[in-house]
C-alpha positions as semicolon CSV with decimal commas, in nm:
position;residue;x (nm);y (nm);z (nm)
1;X;0,036;0,006;-0,001
2;X;0,258;0,253;0,115
3;X;0,467;0,142;-0,221
4;X;0,179;0,211;-0,451
5;X;0,093;0,542;-0,298
6;X;0,476;0,637;-0,366
7;X;0,418;0,550;-0,719
8;X;0,127;0,737;-0,769
9;X;0,265;1,029;-0,591
10;X;0,593;0,996;-0,814
11;X;0,376;0,996;-1,137
12;X;0,167;1,277;-0,987
13;X;0,481;1,493;-0,983
14;X;0,536;1,397;-1,326
15;X;0,204;1,487;-1,459
16;X;0,223;1,829;-1,292
17;X;0,542;1,934;-1,459
18;X;0,411;1,814;-1,794
19;X;0,091;2,010;-1,767
20;X;0,271;2,327;-1,627
21;X;0,465;2,331;-1,951
22;X;0,161;2,299;-2,162
23;X;0,032;2,584;-1,974
24;X;0,309;2,825;-2,136
25;X;0,273;2,656;-2,488
26;X;-0,083;2,667;-2,488
27;X;-0,092;3,065;-2,385
28;X;-0,252;3,000;-2,059
29;X;0,006;3,175;-1,854
30;X;0,350;3,339;-1,899
31;X;0,681;3,308;-1,695
32;X;0,625;3,167;-1,353
33;X;0,265;3,263;-1,321
34;X;-0,020;3,024;-1,246
35;X;-0,013;2,704;-1,074
36;X;-0,126;2,316;-1,081
37;X;-0,182;2,078;-0,833
38;X;-0,301;1,700;-0,793
39;X;-0,423;1,522;-0,507
40;X;-0,320;1,166;-0,412
41;X;-0,501;1,051;-0,111
42;X;-0,416;1,275;0,174
43;X;-0,144;1,429;-0,012
44;X;-0,091;1,721;-0,264
45;X;0,133;1,757;-0,531
46;X;0,186;2,133;-0,645
47;X;0,409;2,331;-0,834
48;X;0,682;2,529;-0,646
49;X;0,695;2,909;-0,599
50;X;0,853;3,096;-0,877
51;X;1,041;2,856;-1,087
52;X;1,038;2,843;-1,454
53;X;0,835;2,546;-1,591
54;X;1,079;2,495;-1,860
55;X;1,343;2,428;-1,605
56;X;1,110;2,271;-1,359
57;X;1,176;1,866;-1,272
58;X;0,963;1,633;-1,102
59;X;1,175;1,633;-0,764
60;X;1,099;2,005;-0,783
61;X;0,751;1,970;-0,755
62;X;0,607;2,020;-0,373
63;X;0,436;1,763;-0,190
64;X;0,219;1,903;0,116
65;X;-0,056;1,705;0,326
66;X;-0,402;1,792;0,322
67;X;-0,346;2,081;0,587
68;X;-0,056;2,226;0,379
69;X;0,212;2,098;0,604
70;X;0,553;2,046;0,356
71;X;0,624;1,653;0,314
72;X;0,908;1,696;0,050
73;X;1,017;1,965;-0,242
74;X;1,085;2,307;-0,179
75;X;0,831;2,605;-0,102
76;X;0,464;2,539;-0,277
77;X;0,318;2,775;-0,482
78;X;0,183;3,102;-0,283
79;X;-0,182;3,010;-0,402
80;X;-0,150;2,708;-0,177
81;X;-0,435;2,796;0,040
82;X;-0,692;2,834;-0,274
83;X;-0,599;2,465;-0,378
84;X;-0,630;2,350;-0,027
85;X;-0,978;2,511;-0,043
86;X;-1,078;2,328;-0,342
87;X;-0,989;2,022;-0,204
88;X;-1,262;2,057;0,056
89;X;-1,481;1,892;-0,223
90;X;-1,399;1,508;-0,254
91;X;-1,475;1,526;-0,599
92;X;-1,175;1,762;-0,706
93;X;-0,869;1,552;-0,762
94;X;-0,687;1,839;-0,899
95;X;-0,655;2,224;-0,981
96;X;-0,557;2,469;-1,257
97;X;-0,482;2,811;-1,191
98;X;-0,379;3,030;-1,521
99;X;-0,337;3,373;-1,619
100;X;-0,463;3,356;-1,966
101;X;-0,536;3,679;-2,183
102;X;-0,881;3,684;-2,276
103;X;-1,034;3,563;-1,950
104;X;-0,824;3,795;-1,758
105;X;-0,919;4,101;-1,961
106;X;-1,294;4,027;-1,939
107;X;-1,222;3,973;-1,556
108;X;-1,187;4,370;-1,531
109;X;-1,489;4,466;-1,693
110;X;-1,775;4,177;-1,646
111;X;-1,928;4,022;-1,313
112;X;-2,002;3,687;-1,491
113;X;-1,913;3,521;-1,834
114;X;-2,250;3,428;-1,990
115;X;-2,351;3,134;-2,181
116;X;-2,203;3,268;-2,525
117;X;-2,149;2,874;-2,628
118;X;-2,324;2,549;-2,500
119;X;-1,983;2,404;-2,405
120;X;-2,008;2,615;-2,140
121;X;-2,202;2,322;-1,961
122;X;-1,873;2,161;-1,894
123;X;-1,821;2,439;-1,663
124;X;-2,153;2,382;-1,480
125;X;-2,303;2,702;-1,649
126;X;-2,225;3,068;-1,680
127;X;-1,880;3,170;-1,484
128;X;-1,883;3,383;-1,202
129;X;-1,617;3,664;-1,155
130;X;-1,482;3,631;-0,767
131;X;-1,424;3,986;-0,650
132;X;-1,053;4,084;-0,623
133;X;-0,848;4,008;-0,362
134;X;-0,460;3,995;-0,252
135;X;-0,307;3,713;-0,439
136;X;-0,216;3,409;-0,187
137;X;-0,472;3,532;0,084
138;X;-0,690;3,389;0,269
139;X;-0,950;3,601;0,153
140;X;-0,890;3,510;-0,206
141;X;-0,950;3,162;-0,115
142;X;-1,301;3,254;0,045
143;X;-1,382;3,432;-0,255
144;X;-1,273;3,170;-0,492
145;X;-1,453;2,896;-0,294
146;X;-1,786;3,139;-0,312
147;X;-1,749;3,180;-0,704
148;X;-1,696;2,816;-0,764
149;X;-1,993;2,676;-0,572
150;X;-2,193;2,459;-0,835
151;X;-1,921;2,506;-1,097
152;X;-1,584;2,366;-1,190
153;X;-1,424;2,680;-1,312
154;X;-1,405;3,068;-1,147
155;X;-1,255;3,390;-1,261
156;X;-1,071;3,599;-1,050
157;X;-1,134;3,966;-1,123
158;X;-0,787;4,122;-1,252
159;X;-0,625;3,814;-1,171
160;X;-0,692;3,480;-1,373
161;X;-0,892;3,164;-1,361
162;X;-0,912;2,866;-1,197
163;X;-1,046;2,523;-1,302
164;X;-1,119;2,187;-1,094
165;X;-1,174;1,840;-1,238
166;X;-1,136;1,464;-1,099
167;X;-0,818;1,449;-1,286
168;X;-0,570;1,693;-1,407
169;X;-0,634;1,599;-1,772
170;X;-1,010;1,714;-1,711
171;X;-0,919;2,031;-1,495
172;X;-0,676;2,152;-1,777
173;X;-0,909;2,081;-2,044
174;X;-1,146;2,276;-1,865
175;X;-0,909;2,566;-1,866
176;X;-0,863;2,560;-2,213
177;X;-1,247;2,568;-2,266
178;X;-1,315;2,842;-2,039
179;X;-1,016;3,059;-2,240
180;X;-1,183;2,965;-2,541
181;X;-1,533;3,088;-2,429
182;X;-1,378;3,430;-2,322
183;X;-1,200;3,483;-2,673
184;X;-1,557;3,385;-2,831
185;X;-1,734;3,651;-2,590
186;X;-1,478;3,933;-2,626
187;X;-1,458;3,880;-3,050
188;X;-1,866;3,862;-3,046
189;X;-1,863;4,147;-2,812
190;X;-1,680;4,385;-3,065
191;X;-1,903;4,319;-3,354
192;X;-2,117;4,600;-3,256
193;X;-2,426;4,404;-3,121
194;X;-2,476;4,235;-2,789
195;X;-2,398;3,849;-2,810
196;X;-2,697;3,608;-2,811
197;X;-2,681;3,413;-2,526
198;X;-2,793;3,010;-2,458
199;X;-3,082;3,020;-2,247
200;X;-3,039;2,860;-1,890
201;X;-3,288;2,589;-1,957
202;X;-3,100;2,513;-2,241
203;X;-2,786;2,477;-2,066
204;X;-2,922;2,281;-1,818
205;X;-3,071;2,029;-2,050
206;X;-2,710;1,954;-2,196
207;X;-2,589;1,954;-1,844
208;X;-2,824;1,650;-1,757
209;X;-2,712;1,456;-2,110
210;X;-2,359;1,534;-2,003
211;X;-2,458;1,349;-1,657
212;X;-2,640;1,050;-1,822
213;X;-2,357;0,991;-2,080
214;X;-2,110;0,968;-1,735
215;X;-2,373;0,764;-1,589
216;X;-2,373;0,518;-1,888
217;X;-2,711;0,639;-2,007
218;X;-2,837;0,746;-2,345
219;X;-2,691;1,081;-2,432
């Protein structure tokens, strides 16, 4: 059992590095901004603070317990508290925090990203913009938690975005989806007319179909 957990943690650190590098390639963050974590039982593997993703290796990834106490590695990301808050939900297995251009730009002018396209159902519906709070603070973690309720993604005002998932692959895919939706909304908004929005009923219908698909039912 101990060996299996150790192997799972080793795999998690490798996955964290791989997806952290993808954030830069995919334009979801720049420099050392953003952070990623994966949960393995009562341990959390999270990107270290202020380290270039190109230079990061699996052994640099920090491992903490569920209270945020260091187990191995260096100093964890300054946004550790936000990640720990997300893991209060047992369904969350990974967290991706990014600083994408379009999502961050919209965070300065809107309170919520509306249902500009039906794929917003993958995020649980219209994505809330959590009011600004100092990065790394407990207040930011609280505002993030409130914004995430009933969703799998939240936008942080004048800051960036966070998505969660059962796996890192799922959480990361949701980050990509969120930035695409933000770019779509931005593009439609500059065309001179107010963008048409998918209704709440239509979004809920698709969410129900997605749930049935996960459960093996007819889609």
